[in-house]
Gaussian input, Z-matrix of N, CA and C with variables (Angstrom, degrees):
# hf/3-21g

backbone

0 1
 N
 C     1     B1
 C     2     B2     1     A1
 N     3     B3     2     A2     1     D1
 C     4     B4     3     A3     2     D2
 C     5     B5     4     A4     3     D3
 N     6     B6     5     A5     4     D4
 C     7     B7     6     A6     5     D5
 C     8     B8     7     A7     6     D6
 N     9     B9     8     A8     7     D7
 C    10    B10     9     A9     8     D8
 C    11    B11    10    A10     9     D9
 N    12    B12    11    A11    10    D10
 C    13    B13    12    A12    11    D11
 C    14    B14    13    A13    12    D12
 N    15    B15    14    A14    13    D13
 C    16    B16    15    A15    14    D14
 C    17    B17    16    A16    15    D15
 N    18    B18    17    A17    16    D16
 C    19    B19    18    A18    17    D17
 C    20    B20    19    A19    18    D18
 N    21    B21    20    A20    19    D19
 C    22    B22    21    A21    20    D20
 C    23    B23    22    A22    21    D21
 N    24    B24    23    A23    22    D22
 C    25    B25    24    A24    23    D23
 C    26    B26    25    A25    24    D24
 N    27    B27    26    A26    25    D25
 C    28    B28    27    A27    26    D26
 C    29    B29    28    A28    27    D27
 N    30    B30    29    A29    28    D28
 C    31    B31    30    A30    29    D29
 C    32    B32    31    A31    30    D30
 N    33    B33    32    A32    31    D31
 C    34    B34    33    A33    32    D32
 C    35    B35    34    A34    33    D33
 N    36    B36    35    A35    34    D34
 C    37    B37    36    A36    35    D35
 C    38    B38    37    A37    36    D36
 N    39    B39    38    A38    37    D37
 C    40    B40    39    A39    38    D38
 C    41    B41    40    A40    39    D39
 N    42    B42    41    A41    40    D40
 C    43    B43    42    A42    41    D41
 C    44    B44    43    A43    42    D42
 N    45    B45    44    A44    43    D43
 C    46    B46    45    A45    44    D44
 C    47    B47    46    A46    45    D45
 N    48    B48    47    A47    46    D46
 C    49    B49    48    A48    47    D47
 C    50    B50    49    A49    48    D48
 N    51    B51    50    A50    49    D49
 C    52    B52    51    A51    50    D50
 C    53    B53    52    A52    51    D51
 N    54    B54    53    A53    52    D52
 C    55    B55    54    A54    53    D53
 C    56    B56    55    A55    54    D54
 N    57    B57    56    A56    55    D55
 C    58    B58    57    A57    56    D56
 C    59    B59    58    A58    57    D57
 N    60    B60    59    A59    58    D58
 C    61    B61    60    A60    59    D59
 C    62    B62    61    A61    60    D60
 N    63    B63    62    A62    61    D61
 C    64    B64    63    A63    62    D62
 C    65    B65    64    A64    63    D63
 N    66    B66    65    A65    64    D64
 C    67    B67    66    A66    65    D65
 C    68    B68    67    A67    66    D66
 N    69    B69    68    A68    67    D67
 C    70    B70    69    A69    68    D68
 C    71    B71    70    A70    69    D69
 N    72    B72    71    A71    70    D70
 C    73    B73    72    A72    71    D71
 C    74    B74    73    A73    72    D72
 N    75    B75    74    A74    73    D73
 C    76    B76    75    A75    74    D74
 C    77    B77    76    A76    75    D75
 N    78    B78    77    A77    76    D76
 C    79    B79    78    A78    77    D77
 C    80    B80    79    A79    78    D78
 N    81    B81    80    A80    79    D79
 C    82    B82    81    A81    80    D80
 C    83    B83    82    A82    81    D81
 N    84    B84    83    A83    82    D82
 C    85    B85    84    A84    83    D83
 C    86    B86    85    A85    84    D84
 N    87    B87    86    A86    85    D85
 C    88    B88    87    A87    86    D86
 C    89    B89    88    A88    87    D87
 N    90    B90    89    A89    88    D88
 C    91    B91    90    A90    89    D89
 C    92    B92    91    A91    90    D90
 N    93    B93    92    A92    91    D91
 C    94    B94    93    A93    92    D92
 C    95    B95    94    A94    93    D93
 N    96    B96    95    A95    94    D94
 C    97    B97    96    A96    95    D95
 C    98    B98    97    A97    96    D96
 N    99    B99    98    A98    97    D97
 C   100   B100    99    A99    98    D98
 C   101   B101   100   A100    99    D99
 N   102   B102   101   A101   100   D100
 C   103   B103   102   A102   101   D101
 C   104   B104   103   A103   102   D102
 N   105   B105   104   A104   103   D103
 C   106   B106   105   A105   104   D104
 C   107   B107   106   A106   105   D105
 N   108   B108   107   A107   106   D106
 C   109   B109   108   A108   107   D107
 C   110   B110   109   A109   108   D108
 N   111   B111   110   A110   109   D109
 C   112   B112   111   A111   110   D110
 C   113   B113   112   A112   111   D111
 N   114   B114   113   A113   112   D112
 C   115   B115   114   A114   113   D113
 C   116   B116   115   A115   114   D114
 N   117   B117   116   A116   115   D115
 C   118   B118   117   A117   116   D116
 C   119   B119   118   A118   117   D117
 N   120   B120   119   A119   118   D118
 C   121   B121   120   A120   119   D119
 C   122   B122   121   A121   120   D120
 N   123   B123   122   A122   121   D121
 C   124   B124   123   A123   122   D122
 C   125   B125   124   A124   123   D123
 N   126   B126   125   A125   124   D124
 C   127   B127   126   A126   125   D125
 C   128   B128   127   A127   126   D126
 N   129   B129   128   A128   127   D127
 C   130   B130   129   A129   128   D128
 C   131   B131   130   A130   129   D129
 N   132   B132   131   A131   130   D130
 C   133   B133   132   A132   131   D131
 C   134   B134   133   A133   132   D132
 N   135   B135   134   A134   133   D133
 C   136   B136   135   A135   134   D134
 C   137   B137   136   A136   135   D135
 N   138   B138   137   A137   136   D136
 C   139   B139   138   A138   137   D137
 C   140   B140   139   A139   138   D138
 N   141   B141   140   A140   139   D139
 C   142   B142   141   A141   140   D140
 C   143   B143   142   A142   141   D141
 N   144   B144   143   A143   142   D142
 C   145   B145   144   A144   143   D143
 C   146   B146   145   A145   144   D144
 N   147   B147   146   A146   145   D145
 C   148   B148   147   A147   146   D146
 C   149   B149   148   A148   147   D147
 N   150   B150   149   A149   148   D148
 C   151   B151   150   A150   149   D149
 C   152   B152   151   A151   150   D150
 N   153   B153   152   A152   151   D151
 C   154   B154   153   A153   152   D152
 C   155   B155   154   A154   153   D153
 N   156   B156   155   A155   154   D154
 C   157   B157   156   A156   155   D155
 C   158   B158   157   A157   156   D156
 N   159   B159   158   A158   157   D157
 C   160   B160   159   A159   158   D158
 C   161   B161   160   A160   159   D159
 N   162   B162   161   A161   160   D160
 C   163   B163   162   A162   161   D161
 C   164   B164   163   A163   162   D162
 N   165   B165   164   A164   163   D163
 C   166   B166   165   A165   164   D164
 C   167   B167   166   A166   165   D165
 N   168   B168   167   A167   166   D166
 C   169   B169   168   A168   167   D167
 C   170   B170   169   A169   168   D168
 N   171   B171   170   A170   169   D169
 C   172   B172   171   A171   170   D170
 C   173   B173   172   A172   171   D171
 N   174   B174   173   A173   172   D172
 C   175   B175   174   A174   173   D173
 C   176   B176   175   A175   174   D174
 N   177   B177   176   A176   175   D175
 C   178   B178   177   A177   176   D176
 C   179   B179   178   A178   177   D177
 N   180   B180   179   A179   178   D178
 C   181   B181   180   A180   179   D179
 C   182   B182   181   A181   180   D180
 N   183   B183   182   A182   181   D181
 C   184   B184   183   A183   182   D182
 C   185   B185   184   A184   183   D183
 N   186   B186   185   A185   184   D184
 C   187   B187   186   A186   185   D185
 C   188   B188   187   A187   186   D186
 N   189   B189   188   A188   187   D187
 C   190   B190   189   A189   188   D188
 C   191   B191   190   A190   189   D189
 N   192   B192   191   A191   190   D190
 C   193   B193   192   A192   191   D191
 C   194   B194   193   A193   192   D192
 N   195   B195   194   A194   193   D193
 C   196   B196   195   A195   194   D194
 C   197   B197   196   A196   195   D195
 N   198   B198   197   A197   196   D196
 C   199   B199   198   A198   197   D197
 C   200   B200   199   A199   198   D198
 N   201   B201   200   A200   199   D199
 C   202   B202   201   A201   200   D200
 C   203   B203   202   A202   201   D201
 N   204   B204   203   A203   202   D202
 C   205   B205   204   A204   203   D203
 C   206   B206   205   A205   204   D204
 N   207   B207   206   A206   205   D205
 C   208   B208   207   A207   206   D206
 C   209   B209   208   A208   207   D207
 N   210   B210   209   A209   208   D208
 C   211   B211   210   A210   209   D209
 C   212   B212   211   A211   210   D210
 N   213   B213   212   A212   211   D211
 C   214   B214   213   A213   212   D212
 C   215   B215   214   A214   213   D213
 N   216   B216   215   A215   214   D214
 C   217   B217   216   A216   215   D215
 C   218   B218   217   A217   216   D216
 N   219   B219   218   A218   217   D217
 C   220   B220   219   A219   218   D218
 C   221   B221   220   A220   219   D219
 N   222   B222   221   A221   220   D220
 C   223   B223   222   A222   221   D221
 C   224   B224   223   A223   222   D222
 N   225   B225   224   A224   223   D223
 C   226   B226   225   A225   224   D224
 C   227   B227   226   A226   225   D225
 N   228   B228   227   A227   226   D226
 C   229   B229   228   A228   227   D227
 C   230   B230   229   A229   228   D228
 N   231   B231   230   A230   229   D229
 C   232   B232   231   A231   230   D230
 C   233   B233   232   A232   231   D231
 N   234   B234   233   A233   232   D232
 C   235   B235   234   A234   233   D233
 C   236   B236   235   A235   234   D234
 N   237   B237   236   A236   235   D235
 C   238   B238   237   A237   236   D236
 C   239   B239   238   A238   237   D237
 N   240   B240   239   A239   238   D238
 C   241   B241   240   A240   239   D239
 C   242   B242   241   A241   240   D240
 N   243   B243   242   A242   241   D241
 C   244   B244   243   A243   242   D242
 C   245   B245   244   A244   243   D243
 N   246   B246   245   A245   244   D244
 C   247   B247   246   A246   245   D245
 C   248   B248   247   A247   246   D246
 N   249   B249   248   A248   247   D247
 C   250   B250   249   A249   248   D248
 C   251   B251   250   A250   249   D249
 N   252   B252   251   A251   250   D250
 C   253   B253   252   A252   251   D251
 C   254   B254   253   A253   252   D252
 N   255   B255   254   A254   253   D253
 C   256   B256   255   A255   254   D254
 C   257   B257   256   A256   255   D255
 N   258   B258   257   A257   256   D256
 C   259   B259   258   A258   257   D257
 C   260   B260   259   A259   258   D258
 N   261   B261   260   A260   259   D259
 C   262   B262   261   A261   260   D260
 C   263   B263   262   A262   261   D261
 N   264   B264   263   A263   262   D262
 C   265   B265   264   A264   263   D263
 C   266   B266   265   A265   264   D264
 N   267   B267   266   A266   265   D265
 C   268   B268   267   A267   266   D266
 C   269   B269   268   A268   267   D267
 N   270   B270   269   A269   268   D268
 C   271   B271   270   A270   269   D269
 C   272   B272   271   A271   270   D270
 N   273   B273   272   A272   271   D271
 C   274   B274   273   A273   272   D272
 C   275   B275   274   A274   273   D273
 N   276   B276   275   A275   274   D274
 C   277   B277   276   A276   275   D275
 C   278   B278   277   A277   276   D276
 N   279   B279   278   A278   277   D277
 C   280   B280   279   A279   278   D278
 C   281   B281   280   A280   279   D279
 N   282   B282   281   A281   280   D280
 C   283   B283   282   A282   281   D281
 C   284   B284   283   A283   282   D282
 N   285   B285   284   A284   283   D283
 C   286   B286   285   A285   284   D284
 C   287   B287   286   A286   285   D285
 N   288   B288   287   A287   286   D286
 C   289   B289   288   A288   287   D287
 C   290   B290   289   A289   288   D288
 N   291   B291   290   A290   289   D289
 C   292   B292   291   A291   290   D290
 C   293   B293   292   A292   291   D291
 N   294   B294   293   A293   292   D292
 C   295   B295   294   A294   293   D293
 C   296   B296   295   A295   294   D294
 N   297   B297   296   A296   295   D295
 C   298   B298   297   A297   296   D296
 C   299   B299   298   A298   297   D297
 N   300   B300   299   A299   298   D298
 C   301   B301   300   A300   299   D299
 C   302   B302   301   A301   300   D300
 N   303   B303   302   A302   301   D301
 C   304   B304   303   A303   302   D302
 C   305   B305   304   A304   303   D303
 N   306   B306   305   A305   304   D304
 C   307   B307   306   A306   305   D305
 C   308   B308   307   A307   306   D306
 N   309   B309   308   A308   307   D307
 C   310   B310   309   A309   308   D308
 C   311   B311   310   A310   309   D309
 N   312   B312   311   A311   310   D310
 C   313   B313   312   A312   311   D311
 C   314   B314   313   A313   312   D312
 N   315   B315   314   A314   313   D313
 C   316   B316   315   A315   314   D314
 C   317   B317   316   A316   315   D315
 N   318   B318   317   A317   316   D316
 C   319   B319   318   A318   317   D317
 C   320   B320   319   A319   318   D318
 N   321   B321   320   A320   319   D319
 C   322   B322   321   A321   320   D320
 C   323   B323   322   A322   321   D321
 N   324   B324   323   A323   322   D322
 C   325   B325   324   A324   323   D323
 C   326   B326   325   A325   324   D324
 N   327   B327   326   A326   325   D325
 C   328   B328   327   A327   326   D326
 C   329   B329   328   A328   327   D327
 N   330   B330   329   A329   328   D328
 C   331   B331   330   A330   329   D329
 C   332   B332   331   A331   330   D330
 N   333   B333   332   A332   331   D331
 C   334   B334   333   A333   332   D332
 C   335   B335   334   A334   333   D333

   B1=1.4619
   B2=1.5375
   B3=1.3000
   B4=1.4623
   B5=1.5275
   B6=1.3230
   B7=1.4590
   B8=1.5225
   B9=1.3372
   B10=1.4666
   B11=1.5226
   B12=1.3277
   B13=1.4577
   B14=1.5273
   B15=1.3060
   B16=1.4662
   B17=1.5256
   B18=1.3313
   B19=1.4663
   B20=1.5166
   B21=1.3326
   B22=1.4631
   B23=1.5282
   B24=1.3203
   B25=1.4590
   B26=1.5309
   B27=1.3303
   B28=1.4618
   B29=1.5262
   B30=1.3245
   B31=1.4688
   B32=1.5238
   B33=1.3409
   B34=1.4642
   B35=1.5277
   B36=1.3410
   B37=1.4718
   B38=1.5269
   B39=1.3354
   B40=1.4604
   B41=1.5258
   B42=1.3233
   B43=1.4677
   B44=1.5220
   B45=1.3345
   B46=1.4718
   B47=1.5309
   B48=1.3286
   B49=1.4649
   B50=1.5317
   B51=1.3459
   B52=1.4691
   B53=1.5199
   B54=1.3085
   B55=1.4590
   B56=1.5222
   B57=1.3393
   B58=1.4547
   B59=1.5275
   B60=1.3342
   B61=1.4567
   B62=1.5231
   B63=1.3191
   B64=1.4533
   B65=1.5277
   B66=1.3297
   B67=1.4628
   B68=1.5242
   B69=1.3366
   B70=1.4624
   B71=1.5201
   B72=1.3408
   B73=1.4645
   B74=1.5234
   B75=1.3274
   B76=1.4666
   B77=1.5263
   B78=1.3200
   B79=1.4681
   B80=1.5279
   B81=1.3170
   B82=1.4691
   B83=1.5270
   B84=1.3447
   B85=1.4616
   B86=1.5293
   B87=1.3291
   B88=1.4695
   B89=1.5312
   B90=1.3250
   B91=1.4633
   B92=1.5240
   B93=1.3379
   B94=1.4622
   B95=1.5296
   B96=1.3172
   B97=1.4604
   B98=1.5248
   B99=1.3313
   B100=1.4635
   B101=1.5199
   B102=1.3183
   B103=1.4592
   B104=1.5222
   B105=1.3120
   B106=1.4570
   B107=1.5266
   B108=1.3271
   B109=1.4611
   B110=1.5376
   B111=1.3212
   B112=1.4538
   B113=1.5138
   B114=1.3298
   B115=1.4689
   B116=1.5259
   B117=1.3261
   B118=1.4583
   B119=1.5162
   B120=1.3260
   B121=1.4588
   B122=1.5179
   B123=1.3230
   B124=1.4594
   B125=1.5247
   B126=1.3553
   B127=1.4589
   B128=1.5295
   B129=1.3196
   B130=1.4585
   B131=1.5263
   B132=1.3258
   B133=1.4736
   B134=1.5349
   B135=1.3373
   B136=1.4625
   B137=1.5304
   B138=1.3289
   B139=1.4677
   B140=1.5261
   B141=1.3321
   B142=1.4647
   B143=1.5295
   B144=1.3326
   B145=1.4640
   B146=1.5332
   B147=1.3214
   B148=1.4639
   B149=1.5229
   B150=1.3097
   B151=1.4657
   B152=1.5265
   B153=1.3219
   B154=1.4642
   B155=1.5289
   B156=1.3268
   B157=1.4631
   B158=1.5316
   B159=1.3234
   B160=1.4686
   B161=1.5276
   B162=1.3342
   B163=1.4720
   B164=1.5310
   B165=1.3277
   B166=1.4725
   B167=1.5284
   B168=1.3230
   B169=1.4669
   B170=1.5237
   B171=1.3353
   B172=1.4652
   B173=1.5315
   B174=1.3346
   B175=1.4680
   B176=1.5262
   B177=1.3319
   B178=1.4594
   B179=1.5290
   B180=1.3282
   B181=1.4566
   B182=1.5188
   B183=1.3339
   B184=1.4645
   B185=1.5244
   B186=1.3315
   B187=1.4626
   B188=1.5269
   B189=1.3343
   B190=1.4627
   B191=1.5201
   B192=1.3407
   B193=1.4626
   B194=1.5226
   B195=1.3132
   B196=1.4682
   B197=1.5321
   B198=1.3407
   B199=1.4640
   B200=1.5256
   B201=1.3074
   B202=1.4646
   B203=1.5297
   B204=1.3425
   B205=1.4595
   B206=1.5288
   B207=1.2946
   B208=1.4638
   B209=1.5318
   B210=1.3112
   B211=1.4690
   B212=1.5261
   B213=1.3193
   B214=1.4640
   B215=1.5282
   B216=1.3253
   B217=1.4638
   B218=1.5271
   B219=1.3260
   B220=1.4662
   B221=1.5321
   B222=1.3419
   B223=1.4657
   B224=1.5260
   B225=1.3287
   B226=1.4669
   B227=1.5273
   B228=1.3200
   B229=1.4689
   B230=1.5275
   B231=1.3303
   B232=1.4695
   B233=1.5293
   B234=1.3320
   B235=1.4646
   B236=1.5336
   B237=1.3245
   B238=1.4660
   B239=1.5282
   B240=1.3234
   B241=1.4659
   B242=1.5182
   B243=1.3170
   B244=1.4692
   B245=1.5275
   B246=1.3322
   B247=1.4628
   B248=1.5342
   B249=1.3210
   B250=1.4552
   B251=1.5096
   B252=1.3327
   B253=1.4601
   B254=1.5286
   B255=1.3130
   B256=1.4634
   B257=1.5236
   B258=1.3386
   B259=1.4769
   B260=1.5282
   B261=1.3273
   B262=1.4610
   B263=1.5226
   B264=1.3328
   B265=1.4572
   B266=1.5244
   B267=1.3345
   B268=1.4586
   B269=1.5260
   B270=1.3304
   B271=1.4716
   B272=1.5252
   B273=1.3263
   B274=1.4636
   B275=1.5257
   B276=1.3309
   B277=1.4623
   B278=1.5236
   B279=1.3097
   B280=1.4564
   B281=1.5120
   B282=1.3188
   B283=1.4642
   B284=1.5301
   B285=1.3237
   B286=1.4746
   B287=1.5237
   B288=1.3200
   B289=1.4640
   B290=1.5281
   B291=1.3130
   B292=1.4661
   B293=1.5259
   B294=1.3317
   B295=1.4683
   B296=1.5259
   B297=1.3245
   B298=1.4699
   B299=1.5318
   B300=1.3337
   B301=1.4629
   B302=1.5286
   B303=1.3428
   B304=1.4611
   B305=1.5187
   B306=1.3297
   B307=1.4636
   B308=1.5214
   B309=1.3228
   B310=1.4659
   B311=1.5213
   B312=1.3212
   B313=1.4604
   B314=1.5235
   B315=1.3072
   B316=1.4676
   B317=1.5145
   B318=1.3435
   B319=1.4549
   B320=1.5044
   B321=1.3217
   B322=1.4694
   B323=1.5273
   B324=1.3419
   B325=1.4592
   B326=1.5301
   B327=1.3095
   B328=1.4747
   B329=1.5234
   B330=1.3220
   B331=1.4610
   B332=1.5111
   B333=1.3001
   B334=1.4735
   B335=1.4985
   A1=109.24
   A2=115.43
   A3=121.56
   A4=109.50
   A5=115.40
   A6=121.45
   A7=109.35
   A8=115.81
   A9=120.69
   A10=109.92
   A11=115.16
   A12=122.20
   A13=107.01
   A14=116.65
   A15=122.10
   A16=110.15
   A17=115.37
   A18=121.36
   A19=111.73
   A20=117.04
   A21=120.76
   A22=111.52
   A23=116.45
   A24=120.70
   A25=110.99
   A26=116.69
   A27=120.79
   A28=110.49
   A29=117.02
   A30=120.96
   A31=110.35
   A32=117.80
   A33=121.43
   A34=110.73
   A35=117.06
   A36=120.61
   A37=110.37
   A38=116.03
   A39=120.42
   A40=110.35
   A41=116.59
   A42=120.88
   A43=112.21
   A44=116.68
   A45=121.23
   A46=112.24
   A47=116.36
   A48=122.60
   A49=110.92
   A50=115.64
   A51=120.27
   A52=109.38
   A53=115.76
   A54=122.33
   A55=109.17
   A56=116.35
   A57=121.80
   A58=108.58
   A59=115.75
   A60=121.37
   A61=107.73
   A62=116.00
   A63=122.74
   A64=107.95
   A65=116.77
   A66=121.56
   A67=110.61
   A68=116.21
   A69=120.90
   A70=108.33
   A71=116.39
   A72=122.21
   A73=113.14
   A74=117.35
   A75=121.22
   A76=111.19
   A77=116.05
   A78=122.16
   A79=111.79
   A80=114.87
   A81=120.58
   A82=110.48
   A83=117.00
   A84=121.27
   A85=111.37
   A86=116.24
   A87=119.55
   A88=110.61
   A89=115.65
   A90=120.55
   A91=110.85
   A92=116.75
   A93=120.88
   A94=111.08
   A95=116.92
   A96=121.10
   A97=110.87
   A98=116.31
   A99=120.53
   A100=109.73
   A101=114.59
   A102=120.96
   A103=108.81
   A104=115.38
   A105=119.95
   A106=109.43
   A107=118.26
   A108=121.58
   A109=112.33
   A110=114.76
   A111=121.13
   A112=115.46
   A113=117.54
   A114=120.16
   A115=111.38
   A116=114.63
   A117=120.95
   A118=106.99
   A119=116.98
   A120=121.16
   A121=110.44
   A122=115.60
   A123=122.51
   A124=106.17
   A125=116.85
   A126=119.47
   A127=110.32
   A128=115.60
   A129=120.77
   A130=112.01
   A131=117.50
   A132=119.61
   A133=112.26
   A134=117.71
   A135=121.57
   A136=112.06
   A137=117.58
   A138=120.90
   A139=111.58
   A140=117.92
   A141=119.97
   A142=112.28
   A143=118.04
   A144=122.78
   A145=111.55
   A146=117.35
   A147=121.82
   A148=112.84
   A149=118.21
   A150=119.86
   A151=111.97
   A152=117.29
   A153=120.86
   A154=109.80
   A155=116.63
   A156=122.25
   A157=111.64
   A158=116.58
   A159=123.28
   A160=109.05
   A161=117.77
   A162=120.03
   A163=114.78
   A164=117.96
   A165=121.63
   A166=110.27
   A167=116.71
   A168=120.35
   A169=112.72
   A170=118.05
   A171=119.65
   A172=112.44
   A173=117.11
   A174=120.72
   A175=109.80
   A176=115.63
   A177=119.52
   A178=107.28
   A179=115.87
   A180=122.43
   A181=108.84
   A182=116.38
   A183=121.93
   A184=106.96
   A185=116.29
   A186=122.38
   A187=109.24
   A188=116.09
   A189=120.63
   A190=110.06
   A191=116.07
   A192=121.39
   A193=108.55
   A194=119.48
   A195=120.72
   A196=113.58
   A197=116.61
   A198=120.93
   A199=109.37
   A200=116.46
   A201=121.33
   A202=112.19
   A203=118.35
   A204=121.63
   A205=112.99
   A206=117.65
   A207=123.16
   A208=108.61
   A209=116.71
   A210=119.91
   A211=113.25
   A212=118.86
   A213=121.67
   A214=112.29
   A215=117.47
   A216=119.37
   A217=111.72
   A218=117.05
   A219=120.30
   A220=110.08
   A221=116.05
   A222=120.56
   A223=111.27
   A224=116.58
   A225=119.74
   A226=110.77
   A227=117.44
   A228=120.73
   A229=110.55
   A230=116.63
   A231=121.17
   A232=110.68
   A233=116.52
   A234=120.04
   A235=111.71
   A236=117.38
   A237=119.73
   A238=110.09
   A239=116.86
   A240=120.01
   A241=110.75
   A242=117.06
   A243=121.23
   A244=111.29
   A245=117.15
   A246=122.08
   A247=111.66
   A248=117.24
   A249=120.27
   A250=116.46
   A251=117.76
   A252=120.27
   A253=107.24
   A254=116.31
   A255=121.12
   A256=114.89
   A257=117.65
   A258=119.77
   A259=110.48
   A260=116.12
   A261=121.76
   A262=109.61
   A263=115.60
   A264=122.97
   A265=108.75
   A266=116.55
   A267=121.46
   A268=110.03
   A269=115.80
   A270=121.27
   A271=105.92
   A272=116.13
   A273=123.13
   A274=113.29
   A275=118.48
   A276=120.77
   A277=112.21
   A278=117.17
   A279=122.67
   A280=117.90
   A281=112.77
   A282=122.15
   A283=112.78
   A284=117.89
   A285=118.98
   A286=111.06
   A287=117.68
   A288=121.70
   A289=110.21
   A290=116.67
   A291=122.83
   A292=110.21
   A293=115.84
   A294=121.63
   A295=110.70
   A296=116.57
   A297=121.46
   A298=111.25
   A299=116.70
   A300=121.40
   A301=111.73
   A302=117.08
   A303=120.73
   A304=113.88
   A305=116.83
   A306=120.23
   A307=110.43
   A308=117.53
   A309=121.13
   A310=113.36
   A311=114.66
   A312=122.57
   A313=108.82
   A314=115.15
   A315=121.88
   A316=108.02
   A317=117.12
   A318=121.61
   A319=111.38
   A320=116.00
   A321=122.71
   A322=112.47
   A323=117.37
   A324=120.09
   A325=112.00
   A326=116.95
   A327=120.59
   A328=113.50
   A329=113.63
   A330=122.06
   A331=107.81
   A332=117.10
   A333=120.63
   A334=110.07
   D1=130.71
   D2=-178.42
   D3=-73.44
   D4=130.83
   D5=177.97
   D6=-90.56
   D7=140.74
   D8=175.30
   D9=-80.44
   D10=151.77
   D11=175.22
   D12=-124.44
   D13=134.48
   D14=179.47
   D15=-83.23
   D16=159.37
   D17=179.77
   D18=-53.85
   D19=-45.49
   D20=-177.69
   D21=-61.09
   D22=-41.13
   D23=179.23
   D24=-67.81
   D25=-41.45
   D26=177.72
   D27=-63.64
   D28=-45.53
   D29=179.46
   D30=-60.98
   D31=-41.08
   D32=178.60
   D33=-63.02
   D34=-40.20
   D35=177.65
   D36=-61.87
   D37=-40.49
   D38=179.60
   D39=-67.70
   D40=-44.26
   D41=-179.81
   D42=-62.05
   D43=-34.98
   D44=178.87
   D45=-81.92
   D46=-6.61
   D47=-175.43
   D48=58.44
   D49=41.80
   D50=175.17
   D51=-59.34
   D52=155.68
   D53=179.70
   D54=-86.92
   D55=99.47
   D56=176.83
   D57=-154.40
   D58=165.24
   D59=178.86
   D60=-112.84
   D61=125.30
   D62=178.75
   D63=-98.20
   D64=125.55
   D65=-172.59
   D66=-125.21
   D67=123.95
   D68=172.85
   D69=-92.32
   D70=127.26
   D71=-176.39
   D72=-93.21
   D73=7.39
   D74=-179.53
   D75=-85.71
   D76=174.97
   D77=-178.48
   D78=-62.30
   D79=164.06
   D80=177.22
   D81=-58.64
   D82=-37.51
   D83=-178.93
   D84=-65.26
   D85=-45.79
   D86=177.97
   D87=-61.93
   D88=-42.35
   D89=179.74
   D90=-62.14
   D91=-45.41
   D92=-178.76
   D93=-63.16
   D94=-34.21
   D95=-179.75
   D96=-67.73
   D97=-48.50
   D98=176.90
   D99=-166.56
   D100=144.40
   D101=176.10
   D102=-152.46
   D103=161.15
   D104=178.63
   D105=-64.61
   D106=147.28
   D107=-177.45
   D108=-53.91
   D109=127.42
   D110=176.41
   D111=82.70
   D112=-0.55
   D113=-178.26
   D114=-70.99
   D115=149.07
   D116=169.50
   D117=-105.26
   D118=165.71
   D119=-177.36
   D120=-111.19
   D121=123.58
   D122=171.58
   D123=-137.87
   D124=86.40
   D125=-179.49
   D126=-56.44
   D127=144.80
   D128=-176.71
   D129=-52.95
   D130=-38.90
   D131=-177.79
   D132=-67.07
   D133=-11.42
   D134=178.24
   D135=-112.70
   D136=19.71
   D137=-177.01
   D138=-58.97
   D139=-24.15
   D140=177.91
   D141=-66.77
   D142=-11.70
   D143=176.62
   D144=-93.16
   D145=8.43
   D146=-174.55
   D147=-55.77
   D148=-40.54
   D149=-175.89
   D150=-65.06
   D151=-25.57
   D152=176.26
   D153=-77.17
   D154=-41.98
   D155=-176.41
   D156=-82.36
   D157=-32.89
   D158=-176.94
   D159=-125.39
   D160=75.36
   D161=-174.32
   D162=-69.43
   D163=-22.07
   D164=-176.73
   D165=-91.57
   D166=102.56
   D167=-177.55
   D168=-70.56
   D169=-17.09
   D170=179.00
   D171=-97.95
   D172=4.04
   D173=177.89
   D174=-71.41
   D175=149.29
   D176=172.87
   D177=-79.02
   D178=131.17
   D179=-176.57
   D180=-126.70
   D181=130.63
   D182=175.42
   D183=-114.31
   D184=120.82
   D185=-178.05
   D186=-109.18
   D187=138.40
   D188=177.12
   D189=-145.11
   D190=163.28
   D191=169.62
   D192=-137.09
   D193=-137.77
   D194=-170.97
   D195=-79.10
   D196=-49.76
   D197=-176.46
   D198=-162.32
   D199=-176.84
   D200=-177.41
   D201=-60.79
   D202=-29.59
   D203=-179.81
   D204=-77.53
   D205=-14.78
   D206=-179.89
   D207=-79.71
   D208=121.30
   D209=-176.23
   D210=-91.05
   D211=-9.68
   D212=-174.84
   D213=-57.19
   D214=-47.21
   D215=-177.12
   D216=-71.13
   D217=-36.56
   D218=178.04
   D219=-62.29
   D220=-46.21
   D221=179.58
   D222=-67.59
   D223=-39.89
   D224=179.24
   D225=-64.63
   D226=-42.69
   D227=178.37
   D228=-60.86
   D229=-43.19
   D230=178.83
   D231=-62.30
   D232=-45.28
   D233=-179.38
   D234=-66.71
   D235=-37.35
   D236=176.92
   D237=-60.67
   D238=-42.28
   D239=176.75
   D240=-61.01
   D241=-42.79
   D242=178.76
   D243=-63.72
   D244=-28.61
   D245=179.20
   D246=-81.19
   D247=-2.77
   D248=176.33
   D249=104.54
   D250=5.90
   D251=175.30
   D252=-77.14
   D253=122.54
   D254=-168.54
   D255=-91.26
   D256=-18.10
   D257=-172.37
   D258=-127.80
   D259=64.98
   D260=-177.53
   D261=-101.48
   D262=131.09
   D263=175.95
   D264=-119.19
   D265=153.37
   D266=-178.00
   D267=-123.14
   D268=118.81
   D269=174.11
   D270=-89.61
   D271=87.02
   D272=-171.61
   D273=-63.77
   D274=-35.15
   D275=-177.40
   D276=-70.96
   D277=-27.93
   D278=169.86
   D279=69.97
   D280=-166.54
   D281=-171.98
   D282=-59.25
   D283=-39.25
   D284=-179.66
   D285=-62.14
   D286=-40.84
   D287=178.31
   D288=-63.10
   D289=-42.25
   D290=-179.86
   D291=-60.62
   D292=-49.27
   D293=-178.69
   D294=-66.61
   D295=-42.56
   D296=179.73
   D297=-59.57
   D298=-30.42
   D299=178.40
   D300=-79.01
   D301=-1.22
   D302=178.25
   D303=81.75
   D304=16.83
   D305=-178.80
   D306=-87.01
   D307=152.37
   D308=-173.92
   D309=-74.00
   D310=152.88
   D311=172.46
   D312=-128.83
   D313=163.81
   D314=176.34
   D315=-112.71
   D316=163.39
   D317=176.82
   D318=121.07
   D319=179.91
   D320=-175.32
   D321=-61.42
   D322=-35.11
   D323=-178.50
   D324=-104.04
   D325=28.46
   D326=-172.70
   D327=-65.93
   D328=154.58
   D329=175.35
   D330=-113.30
   D331=150.38
   D332=176.56
   D333=-107.53

């Protein structure tokens, strides 16, 4: 079962430079517009390409999408676990929560 991670815990992991992979499950367009710092893009519809993008099955992976109502990251996290990824976390509140808290994003529409 995928465990949720709160914004504060995710931010602390980033501040400590913990070794993990941050994955946005939204479309390439959404990712290009804005994404959390250091995130890679693996849209949910391309989750079958995970082994190419995420070769380390024992890596800690944090998956997110837009908000709690967005099911892409929840489904992607579940499928990653089914594919054998052992340390998957889900940031359920997603990008909107991050931005609403005044935290920075990267991408074409980024805020400082």
